[in-house]
BALOBA-318799 format. One record per residue (C-alpha): x, y, z. Coordinates in pm, whole numbers, plus 50000, padded with zeros to 5 digits. Layout:
REM BALOBA-318799
LUMRO,X,Y,Z
...
REM end
This chain:
REM BALOBA-318799
LUMRO,77212,76528,78893
LUMRO,77488,76271,78920
LUMRO,77737,76367,79193
LUMRO,78058,76192,79287
LUMRO,78159,76224,79651
LUMRO,78533,76264,79690
LUMRO,78682,76041,79954
LUMRO,78724,76337,80187
LUMRO,78343,76367,80164
LUMRO,78369,76730,80265
LUMRO,78235,76861,79935
LUMRO,78011,76732,79658
LUMRO,78166,76751,79313
LUMRO,77978,76728,78985
LUMRO,78097,76417,78806
LUMRO,78223,76438,78449
LUMRO,77968,76282,78215
LUMRO,78043,75933,78086
LUMRO,78155,75944,77725
LUMRO,77826,75800,77601
LUMRO,77622,76067,77779
LUMRO,77863,76350,77709
LUMRO,77834,76288,77335
LUMRO,77479,76428,77345
LUMRO,77610,76761,77474
LUMRO,77940,76809,77295
LUMRO,77947,76899,76929
LUMRO,78138,76678,76690
LUMRO,78457,76802,76530
LUMRO,78263,76959,76244
LUMRO,78051,77155,76491
LUMRO,77743,76934,76467
LUMRO,77592,76720,76739
LUMRO,77658,76348,76683
LUMRO,77363,76104,76673
LUMRO,77214,76046,77017
LUMRO,77204,75690,77147
LUMRO,76866,75517,77137
LUMRO,76767,75149,77111
LUMRO,76693,75073,76834
LUMRO,76935,75315,76670
LUMRO,76807,75601,76458
LUMRO,76803,75548,76082
LUMRO,76901,75909,76003
LUMRO,77035,76204,76201
LUMRO,77129,76556,76096
LUMRO,77300,76727,76385
LUMRO,77277,77092,76477
LUMRO,77461,77279,76750
LUMRO,77362,77337,77109
LUMRO,77093,77172,77318
LUMRO,76736,77213,77430
LUMRO,76707,77222,77807
LUMRO,76381,77081,77939
LUMRO,76227,77311,78205
LUMRO,76133,77187,78549
LUMRO,75763,77174,78454
LUMRO,75760,77084,78084
LUMRO,75443,77109,77877
LUMRO,75338,76850,77617
LUMRO,75076,76915,77349
LUMRO,74910,76729,77065
LUMRO,74820,76366,77002
LUMRO,74916,76133,77291
LUMRO,75000,76436,77511
LUMRO,74862,76285,77834
LUMRO,75050,75958,77790
LUMRO,75377,76119,77685
LUMRO,75359,76370,77971
LUMRO,75315,76087,78223
LUMRO,75612,75896,78079
LUMRO,75819,76213,78064
LUMRO,75755,76268,78435
LUMRO,75858,75913,78516
LUMRO,76176,75919,78309
LUMRO,76299,76266,78410
LUMRO,76148,76318,78755
LUMRO,76002,76650,78635
LUMRO,75637,76749,78665
LUMRO,75531,76730,78302
LUMRO,75173,76809,78204
LUMRO,74959,76802,77893
LUMRO,74839,77129,77744
LUMRO,74649,77245,77438
LUMRO,74867,77545,77366
LUMRO,75231,77613,77291
LUMRO,75444,77342,77451
LUMRO,75800,77232,77508
LUMRO,75719,76900,77340
LUMRO,75471,76904,77053
LUMRO,75330,76592,76888
LUMRO,75166,76639,76550
LUMRO,75008,76401,76300
LUMRO,75128,76470,75944
LUMRO,74982,76234,75681
LUMRO,75212,76381,75418
LUMRO,75512,76192,75559
LUMRO,75576,75907,75317
LUMRO,75836,75691,75496
LUMRO,75576,75445,75625
LUMRO,75301,75425,75887
LUMRO,75543,75363,76175
LUMRO,75792,75632,76077
LUMRO,75842,75963,76254
LUMRO,76049,76278,76249
LUMRO,76207,76418,76567
LUMRO,76311,76784,76546
LUMRO,76500,76938,76836
LUMRO,76576,77311,76842
LUMRO,76698,77529,77124
LUMRO,76332,77625,77176
LUMRO,76174,77282,77203
LUMRO,76095,76941,77058
LUMRO,75855,76859,76776
LUMRO,75762,76501,76681
LUMRO,75566,76448,76360
LUMRO,75438,76122,76212
LUMRO,75171,75997,75974
LUMRO,75008,75785,76248
LUMRO,74967,75781,76624
LUMRO,75196,75476,76634
LUMRO,75472,75674,76466
LUMRO,75426,75955,76720
LUMRO,75450,75703,77002
LUMRO,75776,75560,76865
LUMRO,75917,75910,76826
LUMRO,75832,75983,77189
LUMRO,76020,75667,77295
LUMRO,76333,75795,77122
LUMRO,76299,76133,77291
LUMRO,76255,75968,77631
LUMRO,76556,75743,77578
LUMRO,76775,76041,77489
LUMRO,76664,76215,77808
LUMRO,76714,75901,78017
LUMRO,77078,75882,77914
LUMRO,77149,76251,77972
LUMRO,77333,76314,78300
LUMRO,77064,76553,78427
LUMRO,76772,76398,78232
LUMRO,76704,76744,78093
LUMRO,76904,76797,77777
LUMRO,76845,76695,77414
LUMRO,77094,76771,77135
LUMRO,76974,77003,76861
LUMRO,76920,76815,76537
LUMRO,76672,76622,76328
LUMRO,76609,76248,76325
LUMRO,76414,76070,76052
LUMRO,76338,75717,76160
LUMRO,76150,75417,76021
LUMRO,76161,75036,76051
LUMRO,76333,74805,75806
LUMRO,76057,74545,75852
LUMRO,75685,74580,75929
LUMRO,75668,74270,76155
LUMRO,75894,74281,76461
LUMRO,75764,74027,76703
LUMRO,75779,73817,77014
LUMRO,75582,73497,77079
LUMRO,75496,73376,77427
LUMRO,75366,73025,77489
LUMRO,75097,73077,77752
LUMRO,74931,72750,77654
LUMRO,75178,72534,77842
LUMRO,75235,72781,78124
LUMRO,75005,73053,78253
LUMRO,75139,73408,78268
LUMRO,74954,73666,78471
LUMRO,74774,73954,78299
LUMRO,75009,74195,78478
LUMRO,75310,74024,78321
LUMRO,75158,74035,77973
LUMRO,75067,74402,78002
LUMRO,75419,74484,78120
LUMRO,75569,74290,77831
LUMRO,75355,74492,77590
LUMRO,75491,74811,77749
LUMRO,75849,74684,77721
LUMRO,75790,74593,77357
LUMRO,75678,74946,77279
LUMRO,75991,75085,77444
LUMRO,76205,74895,77191
LUMRO,75962,74939,76897
LUMRO,75883,74564,76885
LUMRO,75532,74571,76741
LUMRO,75372,74222,76745
LUMRO,75297,74001,77044
LUMRO,75183,73653,76944
LUMRO,75016,73471,77232
LUMRO,75014,73093,77183
LUMRO,74688,73024,77363
LUMRO,74666,72646,77379
LUMRO,74905,72352,77396
LUMRO,75001,72040,77585
LUMRO,75310,71858,77702
LUMRO,75506,71699,77422
LUMRO,75489,71337,77539
LUMRO,75203,71183,77734
LUMRO,75304,71025,78067
LUMRO,75305,70650,78017
LUMRO,75167,70708,77666
LUMRO,74832,70789,77826
LUMRO,74708,71121,77695
LUMRO,74441,71145,77964
LUMRO,74728,71213,78206
LUMRO,74894,71480,77991
LUMRO,74898,71845,78090
LUMRO,74708,72067,77847
LUMRO,74543,72408,77860
LUMRO,74337,72656,77663
LUMRO,74371,73008,77802
LUMRO,74056,73195,77696
LUMRO,73752,73181,77924
LUMRO,73415,73244,77761
LUMRO,73087,73286,77948
LUMRO,72912,73100,77664
LUMRO,72766,72777,77811
LUMRO,72866,72591,77495
LUMRO,73232,72630,77600
LUMRO,73192,72577,77973
LUMRO,73485,72368,78093
LUMRO,73714,72442,77798
LUMRO,73920,72710,77974
LUMRO,74210,72591,78188
LUMRO,74141,72575,78559
LUMRO,74494,72685,78653
LUMRO,74462,73016,78473
LUMRO,74270,73164,78181
LUMRO,74202,73512,78044
LUMRO,73854,73659,78057
LUMRO,73716,73899,77799
LUMRO,73804,74182,78039
LUMRO,74164,74057,78059
LUMRO,74188,74038,77682
LUMRO,74041,74386,77642
LUMRO,74308,74515,77880
LUMRO,74575,74351,77661
LUMRO,74431,74513,77349
LUMRO,74409,74855,77514
LUMRO,74763,74834,77649
LUMRO,74886,74724,77307
LUMRO,74710,75011,77131
LUMRO,74871,75258,77372
LUMRO,75220,75115,77320
LUMRO,75254,75066,76945
LUMRO,75190,74690,76963
LUMRO,74949,74459,76779
LUMRO,74829,74135,76936
LUMRO,74842,73821,76722
LUMRO,74634,73555,76899
LUMRO,74716,73195,76814
LUMRO,74479,72900,76858
LUMRO,74671,72592,76748
LUMRO,74521,72287,76576
LUMRO,74505,72014,76446
LUMRO,74823,71915,76636
LUMRO,74896,72039,76988
LUMRO,74520,72008,77036
LUMRO,74493,71805,77356
LUMRO,74296,72079,77535
LUMRO,74024,72052,77272
LUMRO,74026,71672,77274
LUMRO,74005,71666,77653
LUMRO,73694,71885,77614
LUMRO,73551,71670,77332
LUMRO,73727,71329,77329
LUMRO,73531,71214,77026
LUMRO,73727,71460,76812
LUMRO,74068,71303,76879
LUMRO,74259,71034,76696
LUMRO,74281,70690,76856
LUMRO,73949,70729,77030
LUMRO,74066,71047,77198
LUMRO,74400,70907,77322
LUMRO,74597,71167,77130
LUMRO,74684,71534,77100
LUMRO,74589,71524,76729
LUMRO,74242,71597,76598
LUMRO,74086,71330,76380
LUMRO,74042,71526,76059
LUMRO,73850,71244,75895
LUMRO,73559,71360,76110
LUMRO,73395,71678,75977
LUMRO,73301,71754,76336
LUMRO,73666,71824,76419
LUMRO,73700,72107,76168
LUMRO,73351,72233,76254
LUMRO,73442,72253,76622
LUMRO,73759,72449,76550
LUMRO,73558,72690,76337
LUMRO,73318,72734,76629
LUMRO,73612,72816,76859
LUMRO,73727,73089,76623
LUMRO,73369,73210,76583
LUMRO,73347,73247,76960
LUMRO,73675,73424,77027
LUMRO,73764,73613,76709
LUMRO,73531,73901,76810
LUMRO,73766,73955,77104
LUMRO,74060,74018,76869
LUMRO,74110,74373,76738
LUMRO,74410,74315,76511
LUMRO,74382,74212,76148
LUMRO,74584,73890,76188
LUMRO,74484,73569,76365
LUMRO,74714,73266,76382
LUMRO,74561,72921,76352
LUMRO,74866,72706,76424
LUMRO,74885,72398,76196
LUMRO,75232,72286,76301
LUMRO,75366,71938,76373
LUMRO,75065,71734,76266
LUMRO,75183,71383,76181
LUMRO,74860,71213,76073
LUMRO,74685,71214,75732
LUMRO,74860,71461,75504
LUMRO,74585,71524,75252
LUMRO,74330,71585,75527
LUMRO,74580,71823,75684
LUMRO,74602,72029,75363
LUMRO,74223,72046,75344
LUMRO,74209,72164,75707
LUMRO,74479,72425,75637
LUMRO,74276,72569,75349
LUMRO,73936,72547,75517
LUMRO,74052,72729,75830
LUMRO,74229,73003,75633
LUMRO,73913,73065,75433
LUMRO,73702,73064,75749
LUMRO,73920,73327,75918
LUMRO,73879,73552,75617
LUMRO,73500,73522,75648
LUMRO,73549,73654,76003
LUMRO,73735,73956,75868
LUMRO,74083,73838,75964
LUMRO,74401,73762,75776
LUMRO,74526,73410,75856
LUMRO,74871,73318,75980
LUMRO,75012,72966,76023
LUMRO,75331,72779,76108
LUMRO,75516,72662,75797
LUMRO,75471,72285,75755
LUMRO,75409,72212,75387
LUMRO,75754,72064,75309
LUMRO,75738,71810,75590
LUMRO,75370,71732,75536
LUMRO,75331,71701,75160
LUMRO,75668,71782,75007
LUMRO,75550,72098,74835
LUMRO,75297,72376,74888
LUMRO,75099,72268,74582
LUMRO,74730,72300,74657
LUMRO,74776,72511,74971
LUMRO,74604,72845,75020
LUMRO,74863,73112,74942
LUMRO,74685,73402,75116
LUMRO,74838,73308,75452
LUMRO,75137,73462,75630
LUMRO,75377,73185,75727
LUMRO,75609,73164,76027
LUMRO,75916,72990,75886
LUMRO,76024,72814,76204
LUMRO,76234,72525,76073
LUMRO,76403,72469,75738
LUMRO,76294,72107,75726
LUMRO,75929,72183,75790
LUMRO,75916,72485,75559
LUMRO,76217,72704,75499
LUMRO,76259,73054,75358
LUMRO,76367,72927,75017
LUMRO,76038,72740,74984
LUMRO,75840,73045,75100
LUMRO,76005,73268,74840
LUMRO,75959,73006,74567
LUMRO,75592,72959,74655
LUMRO,75515,73329,74695
LUMRO,75421,73329,75065
LUMRO,75463,73630,75287
LUMRO,75670,73495,75575
LUMRO,75826,73579,75911
LUMRO,76163,73452,76033
LUMRO,76093,73256,76353
LUMRO,76377,73011,76301
LUMRO,76411,72766,76587
LUMRO,76789,72736,76574
LUMRO,76841,73108,76632
LUMRO,76527,73245,76795
LUMRO,76369,72981,77023
LUMRO,76402,72972,77400
LUMRO,76279,72667,77590
LUMRO,76337,72772,77952
LUMRO,76593,72555,78131
LUMRO,76589,72279,77869
LUMRO,76906,72127,77728
LUMRO,76796,72229,77378
LUMRO,76673,72547,77210
LUMRO,76869,72798,77418
LUMRO,76749,72684,77758
LUMRO,76944,72964,77926
LUMRO,76861,73240,77680
LUMRO,76954,73335,77326
LUMRO,77313,73386,77213
LUMRO,77334,73764,77244
LUMRO,77679,73832,77104
LUMRO,77629,73593,76813
LUMRO,77298,73755,76725
LUMRO,77450,74103,76751
LUMRO,77749,74017,76534
LUMRO,77584,73788,76278
LUMRO,77205,73799,76266
LUMRO,76939,74008,76097
LUMRO,76585,73910,75996
LUMRO,76698,73781,75656
LUMRO,76952,73540,75813
LUMRO,76858,73171,75838
LUMRO,77078,72868,75912
LUMRO,77191,72602,75668
LUMRO,77276,72844,75389
LUMRO,76909,72940,75354
LUMRO,76940,73314,75415
LUMRO,76742,73536,75180
LUMRO,76848,73867,75036
LUMRO,76820,74170,75268
LUMRO,76502,74351,75178
LUMRO,76336,74043,75027
LUMRO,75982,74178,74970
LUMRO,75809,73859,75090
LUMRO,76000,73864,75420
LUMRO,75787,74066,75660
LUMRO,76024,74051,75956
LUMRO,76117,73825,76245
LUMRO,75986,73694,76574
LUMRO,76161,73533,76869
LUMRO,75971,73278,77074
LUMRO,75946,73127,77422
LUMRO,75816,72769,77432
LUMRO,75735,72628,77774
LUMRO,75790,72264,77679
LUMRO,75892,72160,78031
LUMRO,75543,72176,78176
LUMRO,75642,71996,78497
LUMRO,75953,72204,78566
LUMRO,75942,72457,78850
LUMRO,76008,72811,78733
LUMRO,75825,73143,78740
LUMRO,75733,73410,78490
LUMRO,76010,73617,78648
LUMRO,76256,73342,78558
LUMRO,76135,73357,78198
LUMRO,76184,73734,78199
LUMRO,76544,73684,78311
LUMRO,76603,73460,78009
LUMRO,76429,73685,77758
LUMRO,76528,74038,77858
LUMRO,76904,74022,77783
LUMRO,76839,73992,77407
LUMRO,76501,74164,77381
LUMRO,76627,74513,77304
LUMRO,76903,74365,77088
LUMRO,76644,74191,76868
LUMRO,76444,74514,76859
LUMRO,76757,74682,76725
LUMRO,76811,74422,76454
LUMRO,76448,74418,76344
LUMRO,76412,74799,76330
LUMRO,76734,74940,76186
LUMRO,76968,74644,76154
LUMRO,77336,74621,76230
LUMRO,77431,74986,76193
LUMRO,77480,75079,76557
LUMRO,77846,75163,76506
LUMRO,77950,75020,76844
LUMRO,78073,74676,76957
LUMRO,77847,74436,77144
LUMRO,77977,74525,77490
LUMRO,77912,74895,77437
LUMRO,77567,74827,77298
LUMRO,77475,74614,77599
LUMRO,77591,74890,77836
LUMRO,77366,75135,77653
LUMRO,77082,74884,77668
LUMRO,77122,74823,78040
LUMRO,77096,75194,78110
LUMRO,76762,75208,77929
LUMRO,76604,74879,78039
LUMRO,76325,74789,78061
LUMRO,76125,75109,78000
LUMRO,75868,75321,78185
LUMRO,75520,75236,78306
LUMRO,75588,74883,78430
LUMRO,75390,74750,78724
LUMRO,75530,74402,78792
LUMRO,75862,74375,78608
LUMRO,76201,74530,78661
LUMRO,76531,74511,78481
LUMRO,76724,74185,78507
LUMRO,77013,74291,78285
LUMRO,77168,74559,78499
LUMRO,77538,74508,78548
LUMRO,77797,74672,78769
LUMRO,78011,74947,78629
LUMRO,78384,74880,78644
LUMRO,78492,74839,79007
LUMRO,78138,74893,79141
LUMRO,78077,74728,79479
LUMRO,77715,74827,79530
LUMRO,77537,74671,79232
LUMRO,77247,74464,79362
LUMRO,77321,74559,79723
LUMRO,77033,74550,79969
LUMRO,76890,74894,80049
LUMRO,76661,75020,80323
LUMRO,76494,75359,80345
LUMRO,76313,75579,80592
LUMRO,75999,75583,80374
LUMRO,75872,75578,80016
LUMRO,75891,75323,79738
LUMRO,76123,75030,79680
LUMRO,76477,75158,79753
LUMRO,76649,74859,79586
LUMRO,76608,75044,79255
LUMRO,76906,75252,79366
LUMRO,77140,74959,79303
LUMRO,76975,74792,78998
LUMRO,77197,74952,78731
LUMRO,76910,75122,78546
LUMRO,76878,75496,78484
LUMRO,76501,75463,78459
LUMRO,76420,75365,78816
LUMRO,76387,75614,79102
LUMRO,76327,75604,79476
LUMRO,76121,75883,79629
LUMRO,76056,75948,79996
LUMRO,75709,76008,80131
LUMRO,75611,76374,80123
LUMRO,75571,76382,80501
LUMRO,75918,76243,80563
LUMRO,76113,76540,80699
LUMRO,76441,76351,80745
LUMRO,76462,76102,80456
LUMRO,76751,75858,80427
LUMRO,76857,75547,80240
LUMRO,77115,75296,80354
LUMRO,77313,75045,80147
LUMRO,77445,74723,80291
LUMRO,77739,74597,80085
LUMRO,77722,74259,80257
LUMRO,78061,74280,80418
LUMRO,78323,74537,80506
LUMRO,78524,74625,80192
LUMRO,78768,74897,80087
LUMRO,78577,75194,79940
LUMRO,78744,75433,79698
LUMRO,78458,75662,79588
LUMRO,78079,75707,79608
LUMRO,77852,75841,79331
LUMRO,77502,75971,79408
LUMRO,77246,76051,79137
LUMRO,76962,76264,79270
LUMRO,76888,76576,79469
LUMRO,77199,76774,79558
LUMRO,77093,76852,79916
LUMRO,77213,76552,80115
LUMRO,77494,76411,80329
LUMRO,77684,76083,80293
LUMRO,77842,75875,80570
LUMRO,77993,75526,80598
LUMRO,78018,75264,80871
LUMRO,78146,74912,80927
LUMRO,77879,74823,81184
LUMRO,77571,75031,81102
LUMRO,77664,75277,81377
LUMRO,77954,75516,81443
LUMRO,77909,75690,81106
LUMRO,78214,75870,80968
LUMRO,78327,76051,80658
LUMRO,78540,75843,80425
LUMRO,78897,75866,80310
LUMRO,79069,75677,80026
LUMRO,79069,75305,80100
LUMRO,78843,75332,80404
LUMRO,78679,75002,80498
LUMRO,78301,75014,80514
LUMRO,77998,74787,80492
LUMRO,77723,75048,80515
LUMRO,77670,75369,80318
LUMRO,77399,75614,80421
LUMRO,77262,75907,80218
LUMRO,77057,76147,80429
LUMRO,76841,76445,80334
LUMRO,76756,76361,79970
LUMRO,76386,76324,79890
LUMRO,76445,76149,79554
LUMRO,76736,75946,79419
LUMRO,76806,75753,79099
LUMRO,77112,75562,79217
LUMRO,77382,75531,79482
LUMRO,77702,75364,79368
LUMRO,78004,75259,79572
LUMRO,78331,75185,79396
LUMRO,78645,74986,79471
LUMRO,78995,75062,79352
LUMRO,79051,74981,78981
LUMRO,79095,74627,78854
LUMRO,79459,74620,78740
LUMRO,79405,74304,78534
LUMRO,79122,74432,78315
LUMRO,79215,74415,77947
LUMRO,79573,74309,78020
LUMRO,79750,74024,77832
LUMRO,79628,73694,77974
LUMRO,79756,73345,77902
LUMRO,79669,72997,78021
LUMRO,79803,72645,78023
LUMRO,79514,72541,77796
LUMRO,79164,72629,77674
LUMRO,78879,72387,77628
LUMRO,78788,72554,77294
LUMRO,78899,72875,77125
LUMRO,78596,73079,77233
LUMRO,78668,72998,77600
LUMRO,79009,73161,77574
LUMRO,79200,73315,77869
LUMRO,79127,73676,77771
LUMRO,78763,73615,77863
LUMRO,78857,73615,78232
LUMRO,79002,73967,78219
LUMRO,78784,74136,77956
LUMRO,78556,74300,78213
LUMRO,78249,74113,78088
LUMRO,78104,73898,78370
LUMRO,77927,73672,78119
LUMRO,78229,73553,77922
LUMRO,78458,73288,78066
LUMRO,78784,73102,78033
LUMRO,78766,72722,78052
LUMRO,79064,72488,78063
LUMRO,79104,72134,77941
LUMRO,78976,71856,78166
LUMRO,79275,71794,78391
LUMRO,79391,71910,78735
LUMRO,79718,72091,78678
LUMRO,79614,72404,78485
LUMRO,79689,72774,78528
LUMRO,79569,73120,78422
LUMRO,79816,73412,78422
LUMRO,79783,73788,78369
LUMRO,80059,74037,78291
LUMRO,79980,74372,78458
LUMRO,80220,74548,78220
LUMRO,80442,74692,78493
LUMRO,80517,74629,78857
LUMRO,80218,74719,79075
LUMRO,80144,74698,79444
LUMRO,79860,74452,79494
LUMRO,79675,74311,79792
LUMRO,79361,74141,79660
LUMRO,79255,73895,79391
LUMRO,78896,73809,79293
LUMRO,78807,73483,79119
LUMRO,78451,73439,78991
LUMRO,78411,73067,78930
LUMRO,78172,72884,78704
LUMRO,78045,72542,78823
LUMRO,78370,72397,78687
LUMRO,78576,72544,78971
LUMRO,78898,72483,79150
LUMRO,78873,72282,79471
LUMRO,79239,72332,79561
LUMRO,79442,72613,79407
LUMRO,79708,72877,79479
LUMRO,79732,73243,79388
LUMRO,80090,73329,79298
LUMRO,80277,73646,79197
LUMRO,80601,73710,79013
LUMRO,80821,73997,78904
LUMRO,80958,73823,78594
LUMRO,80700,73557,78505
LUMRO,80944,73280,78596
LUMRO,80994,73279,78972
LUMRO,80665,73256,79162
LUMRO,80564,73330,79519
LUMRO,80241,73199,79669
LUMRO,80037,73473,79838
LUMRO,79710,73287,79899
LUMRO,79597,72925,79914
LUMRO,79248,72775,79883
LUMRO,79185,72416,79989
LUMRO,78859,72226,79979
LUMRO,78649,72497,79812
LUMRO,78278,72413,79809
LUMRO,78005,72579,79605
LUMRO,78001,72799,79298
LUMRO,78074,73170,79319
LUMRO,78329,73435,79396
LUMRO,78646,73396,79599
LUMRO,78780,73733,79715
LUMRO,79127,73674,79854
LUMRO,79318,73940,80048
LUMRO,79686,73924,80141
LUMRO,79964,74151,80259
LUMRO,80049,74418,79998
LUMRO,80319,74300,79760
LUMRO,80480,74433,79443
LUMRO,80441,74217,79132
LUMRO,80393,74232,78757
LUMRO,80250,73884,78699
LUMRO,79963,73715,78885
LUMRO,79834,73364,78830
LUMRO,79586,73108,78951
LUMRO,79759,72770,78976
LUMRO,79500,72493,78979
LUMRO,79594,72185,79181
LUMRO,79268,71988,79199
LUMRO,78932,72032,79025
LUMRO,78595,72017,79199
LUMRO,78424,71854,78896
LUMRO,78510,71624,78609
LUMRO,78538,71931,78385
LUMRO,78832,72170,78382
LUMRO,78871,72507,78555
LUMRO,78641,72788,78444
LUMRO,78651,73155,78548
LUMRO,78415,73437,78454
LUMRO,78643,73696,78617
LUMRO,79001,73713,78737
LUMRO,79058,74054,78895
LUMRO,79364,74201,79063
LUMRO,79347,74510,79286
REM end
């Protein structure tokens, strides 16, 4: 239960539901429930009236009952259990459904929930939608009466992770599989071998390379990377996790380029006497060795598709085509369908003579674009580098993550750059796949850093690959919905990195301590799917937030048990009840045994959404409104000169006493904050001189009445202009 504590703190008051959550309870104007919010959005919804209220100990029956009951307990905090009899949630296989193997039907009546699907995967996806609806309900108990029919637009909805250049732990991979299932992303391609792009000093013996599968066969002793490789047991755990989460693994072993790991193992197979990352295809032994690698490891792979690479080979073109065909044929003898990176245009000009029974990743128009794939009759997957590649922290290929708003507003799987888009529903287009390439093998970053780059657009891409652009809401609203659901249940090593503060929230990301139990920082992570619970033996449980400094507090919202007390303090002692505008650094909630969140709010930002102007903008999309739009990721940037300003019109005269400026690296070193009643005559209320470091300046001053507020830049700290993510007035 989400409770807002009034500033008198004498009574707890049930908070009104946010509009997005309330929509699942309130009938539309025609008397029918509107579509509930899930990511990806439902294809079809027929609303009824009323709701189904989940009991405190819900029962789940049918296929996947144990798994769904466990996830239901995690998402709702209720004690769900599997049963063989009549249940509140029933999961039933129905082969007569004809909307595809991954489709499902979700029927909610006032008596319960029934999910039907032609396959277990469809049932699993239907259960994800049910769980997401519950996660966004204020009490995590209510589902709107109605019927959803849902199915994917494309059969291949993927993500590729380059583990060849950088090892990722088995825990990370299993958690990514779970997150994929949450968003109905169904293919994980693991790029299992690779090497750095350029050899140090042109000496390939010094180049980093790795192959990530470790066999106990003596014939391959020494092939697996010493800094991390997956055993058969690891791989089996990936396959089992994938099967339980609606995901198929697509293993990729890449040759004849990117093959340094194999050449380091057998130097005689490489070009230039082994001083290369290219196999020498003039030697039959090279192809024979690669066949032996697939012979060894293909029995590990349970999916029908195996990827054999074949990208960016720059040696003999005719030998390359022969290798392409031989390896595709060999994989079919092993009972697998071959996949490969599209390269025919760059290698030989056309696909004449190439095996056509191969699914192609169209990764670059110049190497092999979608127009060529359609012309040549290849099944293909959109993995276009310009739109879908991340190379962590590089100055190319989206080094800081994909362009979320652009993808949301413009992209779907049929969209390619350079005027090469195909028609929506093109039968040869099987779907799309984003990719992480760890080109910078000597850079220092962690798998958690990669997660922070990938997660912001992961659910967004799931949306576009499943049901397309028809969410009916703008990007900002969609991302708020996504943040509330991220990153899904069952994770062991990952958390959400895309949480964001609600308007005027002071507590997002605040440090939290607790008397006992699990990690209490989940109370300030912005997700509705994470919960702190005290130890059962803790008779006086408490959690305490540290806001980092004493700040004015306007209200406090607690989501959890309703039997608790709230107090505030500036020092960590002398706890008192709050009143409007009280100054506090610490907030303590005592008596609750389980909590989903504790939120502390400031007074409203008077500048949010108000008309904002500036002396200049570097480019149109860095316009002044970005500083006051409430989105902490958009920014205003000025031209590259010292004397620049940003000004907001509050719309009417307001009493103000604080301004917040969230600077990008291009910050002001010396600047003034000024106010005006008419926009002409200005009074300086705060001065900053010699600012060092990137980040937020929170400037307080004596209360003053004004309609206009501006930042007047006097001197820049960099050679760039001035750049602000946020300009807030309170």
